[in-house]
DRENSEMI-660132 format. One record per residue: residue in one letter; x, y, z of N, C-alpha, C, O, CB in turn. Coordinates in steps of 0.2 Angstrom, whole numbers, plus 5000, padded with zeros to 4 digits. Glycine has a CB too. Layout:
BEGIN
aXYZXYZXYZXYZXYZ;...
This chain:
BEGIN
l495348554892495548554899495148604903494948594909496248574900;l495048664900494648714904493848694905493548704910494648784900;d493648654900492948624901492948584907492448584910492748594894;e493448534907493448494913493548524920493148514925494048444912;v493948584920493948624926493348654928493148654934494548674925;f492948684923492348714925491848664927491448684931492148754919;e491848604924491348554926491448534933490948524937491448494921;s492148534935492248514942492048564947491948554953493048494943;l492148634945491948684949491248704949491048734954492348754946;l490848684944490148694944489948764944489348784946489848654950;s490448804942490248884942490548914936490848974937490448914949;s490548884930490948924925490648994923491049034921490848874919;e490049004925489749064923489949124928489849184926488949064923;a490249104933490449154939491149174937491349224941490349124945;v491549144933492249164932492349204925492049174920492649104932;d492649254925492849294919493549274917494049294920492749374920;l493549234911494249204909494749264907495349254908494149164903;e494449324905494949374903495349404909495849434908494549434901;k495149384915495549414921496049364924496449374928495049424927;i496049304921496549254923497249254919497249264913496249184922;r497749264923498449264921498849204923498849194929498749334923;c499149174919499549114921500249134921500449184918499349054916;v500649084924501349094924501749074918501449024914501649054930;i502349094916502649074910502949014911503048974907503249134909;g503248994917503548934919503648924926503448964930504248934916;l503848864928503948844935504648844937505048824933503548774936;t504848854943505448854946505648814951506148804954505648924948;n505148774953505148724958505548654956505648644949504548704961;d505748614960506248554958505848514953506148494948506448524964;d505248484955504948434951504448464946504148434942504548394956;k504448534945504048564941503248544941502848544937504248554933;y503048534948502348514949501948574950502148614955502348464955;p501448584946501048644947500448644952500248584954500748664940;e500248694954499648694958499048684954498948694948499548764961;p498448654957497848634953497648704950497548754953497348604957;v497448694943497248754940496548784943496448844942497148744932;e496148744946495548764948495648814954495248864954495148704951;k496148814958496248864963496448934960496248984962496848834967;g496848924954496948994951496349024948496349084949497448984946;i495948984946495349014943494849044948494549104948494948964939;l494849014954494449044960494749104962494449154964494348984965;r495449104963495749164965495649224960495449284963496549154966;s495649214954495449264949494749294950494649354949495549234942;k494349244952493649274953493549324959493149364958493149214955;y494049314964494049364969494549414969494749444974494049324976;d494949424963495449464962495949464967496149514970495149544962;l496249404968496749384973497449364969497449344963496549334977;y497949384972498649364969498949314974498849314980499049424969;v499349264970499649214974500349224975500649244970499449144970;f500649204981501349204982501649144979501349094977501449214990;k502349134980502649084977502549014980502648964977503449094977;d502249014987502148954990501448934990501248884993502348964998;g500948974986500248954985499848984990499248974990500248884987;t500049034994499649074999499449144996499849164992499949075006;c498949174999498749244997499049285003498849275009498049254996;r499349345002499649375007499449455007499349475001500449375008;f499449485013499349555013499949585016500149575022498749585016;d500349625013500949655016500749725019500449765016501549665010;t501049735025500949795028501549815033501849765035500249795032;t501549875035502149905039501949885046501349885048502249975038;n502449875050502349855057502349925062502649975060502949815060;a501949915067501949975072501749935079501449885079501350025070;v502049965084502049935091501449965094501250025094502749955095;m501149925098500549945103500549895109500649835108499949945099;t500449925115500349885121499649895124499449855128500949905126;h499349955123498649965126498249995120498450025115498750015132;f497549985121497050015117496450025120496349995126496949975110;k495950065117495250065120494750035114494950045108495050145121;p494250005116493849975112493550015106493549995100493249945115;f493450085107493150125102493650145097493550155091492850195105;e494350135099494850145094494950095088495150105083495550155097;i494650035090494749975085494149955082494149905078495149915089;g493549985083492949975080492649905082492249875078493049975073;v492749885088492449825091492049835097492249875101493049765092;s491449805098491049815104491349785110491749735110490349785102;v491149805116491349785122491149705123491549665126491049825128;e490549695121490349625121490749575117490949525120489649615119;k490949595111491449555107492149545111492349485111491449575100;l492349595114493049595117492949545123493449515124493249665119;r492449555126492349505132492449435130492749395133491649515136;e492049415124492149355121492849335120493049275120491649345115;l493249375118493949365116494449365122495049355121494149415111;g494149375128494549365134494749435137495149435142495149335132;y494549485135494649555138494149575143493649605141494749615132;t494149545148493649555153493749605158493249635161493549485157;h494349625159494549685164495049735161495449715156494849655170;d495049795163495449845160496149845164496249805168495149915161;v496549895163497249895166497149905173497649895177497649945163;n496649935176496549945183496249895187496049895192496150015184;g496049835183495749785186494949785186494649745189495949775193;q494649845183493949855183493649805178493949795172493749925182;h493049785179492649745174492549795167492449845168491949725176;l492649765162492549795155491849815154491449765153492849755149;e491649875154490949895154490849945148490349955145490649915160;s491349985147491350045143491850045137492350005138491450115147;d491650075132492150075126492750115126493150125122491750085120;d492750155132493350205133493850185139494250215141493150275134;q493750115141494150095146494850065143494850045137493850035150;l495350075146496050055143496149985144496149965150496550105146;l496349945139496449875139497249865137497449895133495949835135;e497449815140498149795138498149735133497749685133498549765145;l498449755127498449705122498749645123499349635126498849735116;k498449585122498749515123499249505117499249535112498149465122;i499749465119500349465115500249435108500649455103500849415119;n499749395107499649365100499149395097498949375091499549285101;d498849455099498349485096498549545092499049575093497849515101;i498249555086498449615082497849655079497249625079498849585075;i497949715078497449755075497649775068498249805067497349825080;i497249765063497549765056497149825053496649855055497349705052;p497449855047497149905043496449885040496349825039497649925038;e496049935039495449915036495549885029495149835026494949975035;k496049905025496149885018496349805019496249765015496749925015;a496749795024496949715025496349675027496249625024497449715031;a495849705030495249665032494849655026494549595025494849705037;e494849705021494449695015494749645011494449595007494449765011;y495449635010495749585006495749515009495549475006496549605006;l495749515016495749445019494949425019494849365019495949455027;y494549475019493849455018493749415011493349365010493349515018;r494049445006494049414999494349344999494149294996494349454994;v494949335003495249275004494849225007494749165005495949285008;s494449245012493949195015493449175011493249115011493649235021;k493149215006492649195001493049144996492649094995492449254997;f493649154995493949104990494049044994493948984991494649134988;v494249045000494348975004493748945005493748875004494648995011;d493148975006492548945007492348905000492148855001492048995009;e492448944995492248914989492648854987492448804983492148964983;e493348864988493848814987493648744991493648694988494548834989;l493448754997493248695001492648664998492648604998493048725008;e492148704996491548674993491648644986491448584985490948724993;l491948674982491948654975492548614973492548574969491948714970;f493148624977493748584975493848524980493948464977494348624975;y493748534986493848484991493148444993493148394996494148504997;g492548474991491948434993491848435000491448395002491948364990;l492048495003491948495011491448565012491448605008492548505014;p491148565018490748625019491248685020491748685022490348615026;s490948745019491348805020491448815027491148795031490948865017;f491948855028492148865035492048935038491748945043492948855036;y492248995034492249055037491549085037491249115042492649105033;n491149085031490449115030490449185033489949195037490049065034;l490849225031490849295033490349335029490349325023491549325033;s490049385033489549425029489849495027489649525022488949435033;d490349515031490749575029491449575033491549525037490349635031;p491849615031492549615034492649615041493049595044492949675031;t492149655045492149655052492049585055492249585061491649705054;d491849535052491749475055492349435055492449385058491249435050;l492949465053493649435054493849435061494349405063494149465050;v493549475065493749485072493649415076493149375075493249535076;g494249395079494249335082494549275078494749225081493649315084;h494649285072494949235067495749235067496049285069494749245060;i496049175066496749165066497049185060496749175054496849095068;v497649215060498049235054498749215056498949195062498049305052;f499149205051499849195052500249255049500149285044500149125048;t500749275053501249325051501949305050502149265054501249385057;i502249325045502849305043503249355040503049395036502849245038;s503949365041504349415039504849385033504949325033504849435045;p505049435029505549415024506149385026506349405032505649475019;h506449335023507049305024507049255030507549235033507649355025;t506449245032506349195038505949135035505649135030506049225044;f505849085039505449025037504949005043504748945043505848965035;i504849055048504349035053503749085053503849145053504749045060;a503149055053502549095054502349095061502249045064502049065049;n502149155064501849155070501149165070500849205066502149225074;v500749135075500049135075499849195078500149215083499749075079;a499349235075499049295078498349295077498049255073499349355075;r497949335081497249335081497049405080497249455083496949315088;i496549415075496349485074495849505079495349465080495949485066;i495949565082495449585087495149655085494649685088495749595094;g495349685079495049755078495349785071495849755068495149795083;f495149845070495349875064495449945065495149975069494849865058;t495949975061496050055061496050075054496150035049496650065065;k496050145053496050175046496850185044496950205038495750235046;t497250165048497950175046498250125041497850075039498450165053;s498850125039499150075034499650035038500150005035499450115029;v499550025044500049985048499649925052499049935053500450025053;v500049875054499749825058500049835065500649835066499949755056;f499549845070499749855077499849795080499349745080499249905081;a500349775084500449715087500949725093501249785094500849665083;h500949685098501349685104502149685102502249645097501149635109;p502549725105503249715104503549645104503949635100503649765109;f503249605108503549535108503349495102503749455100503249505115;l502749515099502649475093503049505087503249455083501849485091;h503149565087503649595082504349565082504649545078503649665082;a504549555089505249535090505249455088505749435086505449545097;a504749425089504749355087504749345080505049295078504049315090;k504549395076504649395069505249415066505449425060504049425066;r505749435071506349465069506249535066506649555062506749425065;r505749575068505649645066505749685072505549675078504949645063;n505949755071506049795076505649865075505749915078506749815077;a505149855070504649905069504949975068504650025070504149915075;d505449975064505750045062505650055054506050085051506550045063;g505050035052504850045045504849975042504749975036505350085042;d504949925045504949855042504249835040503749865043505149805048;e504249795035503549765032503549695032504049665031503449795025;d503049665034502949595033502249575031501849615029503149555039;s502049505031501449485028500949455033501149425038501649435023;i500349455031499849425035499449375030499349385025499249475038;i499349315033499049255029498449235033498549215039499549205027;l497949225030497349205033497449125035497749085031496649205028;g497249105041497449045044497248985039497748945038497049035050;l496648975037496548915033496848915026496948865023495748905033;d496948975023497248985017497948955017498148915012497249055015;m498348965022498948935023498948865024499348825021499348975029;l498548845028498448765030498248725024498448675023498048755036;l497848755020497548725014498048725008498148675004496848755012;n498348785007498648795000499348805000499648794995498348854997;f499648805006500448805006500748735004500448685007500648835013;s501248735001501548674999502348684998502548734994501248634993;r502748645001503448655000503648634992504148664990503848605004;h503248594989503348574982503348634977503648634972502848524980;y502948694980502948754975503548794976503648844971502248784977;l503948784981504448834982505048834977505148774975504748824989;p505248884975505848884969506448844972506648844977506048954967;a506748814967507348784968507948824968508548804969507448724963;t507848894967508448934966508648954973508348944978508249004963;p509248984974509549004981509049054984508849104981510249034980;g508849044990508349094994507649074992507249104995508549164991;g507549024989506849004987506448974993505848984993506848944982;r506748954998506448935004506348985009506048975014506848875007;e506649045008506549105012505849125012505549125006507049155011;d505549165017504949195017504349145015503849155012504849245012;a504449085018503949025017503848995024504348985028504248975012;p503248985026503048955033503248885034502748845034502348975034;l503848865034504048795035503948775042503848715043504748785033;l503948825047503748805054503248855056503148915054504348805058;i502848835061502348875064502448875072502548825075501548845063;v502448945074502548955081501848975084501649025082503149005083;t501648945089500948955092501048995099500549025101500548895093;r501648985102501749025108502349055108502949025107501748965114;i502349125110502949165110503349145116503149155122502849235109;d504049135116504449125121504949175121505349175116504749045121;l505049215126505549275126506249245126506649285125505449315132;n506349185127507049155126507249155119507849155118507149085129;y506849155115506949145107506749205103506749205097506649085105;i506649265106506449325102507049365101507549355105505849365105;d507049415097507549465096507749495103507349525106507449515091;d508349495105508549525111508549595112508649625117509249495113;e508449635106508349705106507749725111507749775114508149735099;s507249675111506649695115506849695123506449725126506149645114;y507349665125507549665132507749735134507649745140508149615133;n507849775130508049845132507549895132507649955134508549875127;m506949875131506349915131506149935139506149895143505749885128;e506049995140505850015146505049995148504649995143505850095147;v504949985154504249965156503950015160503349995163504249895159;v504250075161503950125166503450165164503450175158504550165169;e503050205168502650255166502950325166502650365163502050255171;k503450325170503850395170504550385171504750335175503450445175;y504950425169505650425170505850465177505550515178506150445164;p506350445181506550475187506850545185507150545180506950435191;l506850595190507150655189507950645187508250685183507050705195;e508250605191508950585190509150575183509650595180509150535195;f508650535179508850515172508850585168509350585164508250475170;y508450625169508450695165509050735167509350765162507850735166;e509250735173509850775175510450745172510950785170509850775183;k510450675171511050645168511150665161511750665158511050575169;t510650685158510650705151511050765149511350775144509950715148;y511050805154511550865154512250855154512650885151511350915160;d512450795157513150775157513350725151513850705151513250735163;y512850715146512950665141513150605143513650575140513450705136;e512850575148513050515151512950455147512450455143512750505158;s513350405146513250345142512550305145512550295151513850295142;p512150285140511550255143511650185147511250175151511150235137;s512250155145512350095148512550105156512450055160513050065145;k512750165158512850185165512250205169512250205175513350235165;l511650205165511050225168510550175169509950185170510750285164;e510750105167510250055167509950045174509350015174510649985166;g510250065180509950055186509350105187509050095192510450065191;l509350155183508850205185508150185182507650205184509050275182;v508150145176507550135173507450055172507850015170507550165166;q506850035174506649965174506549945166506249975163506049945178;t506849885164506749865157506449795157506449755162507449865154;v506249775151506049705150506549655152506349605155505849695143;g507149665150507649615152507749605159507849545161508349635149;k507749655163507749645170507249605173507349555177507849715174;l506649625171506049585174506049515172505849465175505349615172;f506249505165506249435163506749395166506649335168506449435155;s507349425168507849385172507649365179507949325182508549425172;q507149405181506849395188506349335188506049325193506649455191;g506249305182505749255182505049265180504649225180505749215188;i504949335177504349355175504249335167504649365163504149425176;p503849285165503949265158503749315153503949315148503449205157;y503249355155502949405150502849475154502349485156502249385147;p503449515155503349575158502849625155502849625149504049615158;k502449655160502049705157502349775156502749795159501449725163;i502149795150502549855147502049915148501449915145502749855140;s502249965152501850025152502050085147502450065143501950065159;f501750135147501850195142501950255146501650265152501350195137;t502250305143502350375147501850425144501750475148503050395146;n501650415138501250475135500550445133500550395129501550505129;r499950475135499350455132499150485126499450545124498850475138;t498650455122498450485116497650485116497350435119498750455110;s497350525113496550525113496350465108495850435109496250595110;r496750455103496550405098497150375094497550425092495950425093;i497250315093497850285090497950305083498450305080497850215091;d497350315079497450325072497150395070496950405064496950275068;q497250445074497050515073497650555070497550605067496850545079;g498250525069498750565066498750555059498250535056499450535069;p499350575055499350565048499350485046499650445049500050585045;l498850475041498750405039499250385034499250325033498050395037;m499550425031500050405026500650455026500550515026499750415019;t501250435026501850475026501950515020501750495014502450435027;m502250575020502450615015502850575010502750585004502750675017;y503250535012503650495008503250445003503550434997504150445012;r502750425005502250385000501850424996501750404990501850335004;r501650484998501250534994501650564988501350574983500950584999;l502250574990502750604984502950554980503250504983503250644987;e502950554973503150504969503850504967504150454967502650504963;k504050564965504750574963505250574969505150604974504850634959;m505850544968506350544973506650624974506750644980506950504971;t506650654969506850724969506350764974506650814978506950764962;d505750754973505250794977505350774985505250814989504550774975;k505450704986505550684993506150714996506150735002505650604993;l506750724992507350754994507250834996507450855001507950744989;e506850864992506750934993506350944999506450995003506350964987;k505850905000505450915006505850895013505750925018504750865006;h506250845012506750825017507150885019507250895025507150765015;i507450915014507850975016507451035018507651065023508250995009;e506851045016506451095018506251095026506251135029505751095014;l506151025028506051015035506651025039506651055044505750945036;e507251005037507851015040508051085042508351105047508450975037;l507951125037508051195037507651235043507851285045507951235031;k507151205045506751225050506951205057506651235062505951215049;i507351155057507551125064508251155066508751145063507551045063;r508251185072508851215074509451155075509951175074508751255081;a509151105078509651055080510051015074510550985075509350995084;v509751035068510050995062510551045059510451105058509550975057;d511151015057511651055053511451035045511650985043512351035054;p511151085042510851065035511451045030511350995026510551125032;e512051075030512551055026512750985027512850945022513151105026;d512850965033513150905035512550855033512750795030513250895042;s511950865034511350825033511250805026511150755023510750845036;i511350865022511250855014511850815011511650765007511250925011;a512450825014512950785011512950715013513050675009513650815014;r512650705019512550635021512050595017512150535015512350625028;a511450635015510950605011511150585004511050535002510350655011;i511550635001511850624995512350564995512250524990512150684992;t512750565000513250505000512950445001513150394998513750525006;s512450435006512150375008511750345003511650285002511850385015;h511350384999510850364995511050374987511050324983510150394996;f511050434985511150454978511850424975511850394970511150524977;l512350444979513050414976513050344975513250314970513550444981;r512750304980512750234980512350214974512550164970512550204986;d511750244973511250224968511550234961511550194957510650254969;i511850294960512150314954512750264952512750244946512450384954;s513250254956513750214955513550144954513850114949514350214960;g513050124958512850054957512450044950512549994947512350034963;n512050094949511650084942512150094936512050054931511150144942;l512650134936513150134931513450064930513550044924513650194932;r513650044936514049974935513549924933513749884928514249954942;k512949924935512449874932512349884925512249834921511749874936;f512249944923512149954916512749934911512549904906512050034915;s513349944914513949914910513949844910514349814905514549954912;m513649804915513749734915513149694913513049634914513949714922;q512649734911511949704910511949654904512449654900511449754908;g511449604905511349554899510849584894510749644894511149494902;f510649544890510249554884509649504884509749444886510649564877;r509149524881508549474881508249484874508249534871508049484886;c507949434872507549434866506849464867506449444871507449364863;s506649514862506049544863505449494861504849514863505949604859;s505549444858505049394855504949334860504449324863505249374849;c505549294862505449234866505749244873505649204877505849184862;n505949304874506249324881506849284883507049274889505749314886;a507249254878507849214880508349264882508349324879508049174873;k508749244887509249294890509949274887510149214887509249294897;y510349324887511049314884511549364889511349424890511149334877;r512049324891512549364895512949414890513049474892513049324899;r513049384884513449424879513049414872512849354871514149404878;p512949464868512549454862512849414857513449424856512249524860;p512549374853512849344847513049394842512849444842512349294844;l513549374838513849414833513349434828513449494825514449384830;s512849394827512349414822511949464824511549504820511949344821;g511949484831511449534834510749514834510349554836511549594829;r510649444833509949424834509849364838510349334839509649414827;c509249344841509149294845509349224841509149214835508449284848;e509749184844509849114841509349064841509349024837510549084844;k508849084845508249034846507749044841507449004837507949034853;c507549114840506949134836507149184831506749204827506349154840;g507749214831507949264826507649334828507749384824507749244820;g507349344834507049404836507649454838508249444838506649394842;n507349514839507849574841508049564848507649544852507449644840;l508649584849508949584856508949654859509049704856509649554856;v508649664865508649724868508949724875509149674878507849744869;l509149784877509449794884508949774890508349774889509649864885;t509249754895508849734901508749794906508449784911509049674904;m509149844905509149904909509149964905509549974900509749904914;y508650014906508550074903509150124904509350124910507850104904;p509350164900509850214901509650264906509950284911510050254895;r508950274906508650324911508750304918508950354922507950334909;s508650244919508750224926509450224929509550224935508550154927;a509950224924510650234926510850304928511350304932511150204921;v510550354926510850424927510250464930510350524930511050444920;k509750444932509150484933509250524940508950584940508550444935;y509750504944509850544950510450594950510550634954510050494956;i510850594944511450634944511250704944511550744948511850614937;q510850724939510650804939510350824945510550884947510250814933;p509850794948509550814954510050824960509950874964508950774956;a510450774960510950774966511450834965511550874970511350714966;l511650844959512150904958511750974959512051014962512350904950;k511150974957510751034958510651054965510651104967510051034954;t510550994969510451004976511051034980511051084984510250944980;l511651004978512251024981512451094979512651134983512850984978;e512351114972512451184970512051234973512251294974512451184962;t511351214974510851264977511151284984511051334986510151234977;h511351234988511551244995512351254995512551255001511351184999;n512651274990513351294990513851234993514251254997513451354993;l513651174992514151124994514551094989514351054985513651064997;m515151124988515551114982516251074984516751084980515751184979;g516151034989516751004991516850934988516750924982516750994999;y517050884993517150814990516550784987516650754982517450774996;v515950784990515450754987515250784980515050744976514750764992;h515250844979515150874973515650854968515450834962515150954973;q516250844970516850824965516650744963516750724957517450824968;r516450704968516250634966515750634961515750594957516150594973;l515250674962514650674958514850694951514650664946514150724960;k515350744950515550764944515950714940515850704934516050824945;l516350674944516650614941516250564938516350534933517150584946;l515650544942515150504940514850524934514650484929514650484946;q514750594933514450624928514850614921514550594916514250694929;e515450624922515950614916515950534915516050514909516650634918;e515950494920515950424918515350404914515350364909515950384925;a514750434916514150424912514150444905513950414900513550454916;r514450504904514550534898514950494893514850484887514850604898;s515450464896515950414892515550354890515650314885516550394896;m515050334894514650274893514150284888514050244883514350244899;f513850344888513250364883513550404877513550464878512650394886;l513850374872514250414867513850454863514150494859514650364863;f513150444863512750484858512650554861512350594857512150444858;l512850574867512850634870513350684867513950664865512850634877;k513150744865513650794863513950834869513650834874513250844858;e514450864868514850904873514350964876514050994871515450934870;g514250964882513851024885513151004886512751044889513951084881;e512950944883512250924883512050894890512550864893512050874878;k511450914893511250894900511250814900511150784896510650924901;l511550794906511450724908511050714913511150734919512150694909;g510450684912509950674917509350654915509250634909509850744921;e508750644919508150614917507850654911507550624907507750604923;e507850724912507550764907507850754900507450754895507550844909;m508550754900508850744894508650684890508550684884509650744895;l508650624894508550564891507850554888507650524883508650504896;e507350594892506650594889506650624882506250604878506150634894;e507050674881507150704874507450664869507350664863507450774875;v508050634872508450604867508250534865508250514859509150594870;e507950494870507750424868507250414863507350374858507550394874;p506750454862506250444857506550464850506250434845505650484858;i507050504850507250524843507750474840507650454834507650594844;r508150444845508650394842508650334846508850334852509350424841;r508450274844508450214848509150184847509450184841507950164846;q509450154852510150134852510150064849509650024850510450124859;k510550044844510649984841511149934845511549964849510849984834;l511049874845511449824848512249844847512649834852511349754847;v512449864841513149874839513449934843514049934843513149874832;d512949974845513250034849513550014855513950054858512650084850;f513349954858513649934864514149884864514349854869513049914869;l514349864858514849814857515549844857516049804856514749774850;
């Protein structure tokens, strides 16, 4: 079969078979697979395929309404070709420091996204030539040639892809887009992440037949394409956005009285007001200027720190420096909202987990009395490690005790600690329960299946 594939591709010497990874099985209705030639070509360009047959780049959303040419690494001449002929003041575009209003369907992508989509374009071109027998389409010489090309953006749990156009790049890890485009994707840019798909990759390689037959299998798939954004059908959160360059003095005076925002709607012009007046796409201004859009931190501390305990320590360290924050209340909220839920949820999952065969990967809700796999006789192992069930208990307790928070939250953690001790019977009285303890205990004694029966 591989010989036939390489013969049809006419490029067997260009592909390293050691880099090709295949799926274990298919989850779609008719079990119809994608042509293997496409997988081999993707492997050549180090690309990963999504469940629907497309290659995607996931990135966080960020809002933008205005930019300057030098900020996105694109020449004035190229921007004129893309329709940016005048700046916000109506002056002809001549200089790379003139301020331009971002068009609704245009996006500015990270440089890493450009590098990935460039590889996708090479894959698509070779796919057209070797698999479909058609001339190549993109013919890009480097990632910057993506300017002006069409992509599709799609959010998780939706089935609509919105058309967008690449107009530039930044060193950030976010995709800058107009608020209306984000709202059309049902995103509100508060840390949300979604996907970018190169235009021809989706049109060539997407198929409904590849989608899993499991519940939710049709989510996050481009079943429909939207080419024009209609404000009647976007998330109505965007109607509350202000469009002014500055707030009136009366607005600031009302803040001293803690006035309800709903009572101040008449003071500030919003998208919703202008749209209700018949303006299809209200222009959105800004109140604060910046010298360069990507000159701030390019990666959050949250991503730089690997351990959750380190993230919590930095979080508390910052709060202690801010007068407006009540550290005790904030720490208690953080423990309650995140750690307590994770700990109780992990303990529940651990007690209800299934088992799997280490040889054939067969899954069991309850283990056979023989203690071995009924299909191949292999060993049965847990599907959830003990370490993941208790890893947050000790750090959370230490945080509360360090800041002398010994009330209700501390008592709840103590109860969860005792629950965990009763679950892991191999612990001795007084022995630490936490990630450090498990690192010492687990290599010494592996749990047998009968220990959990």
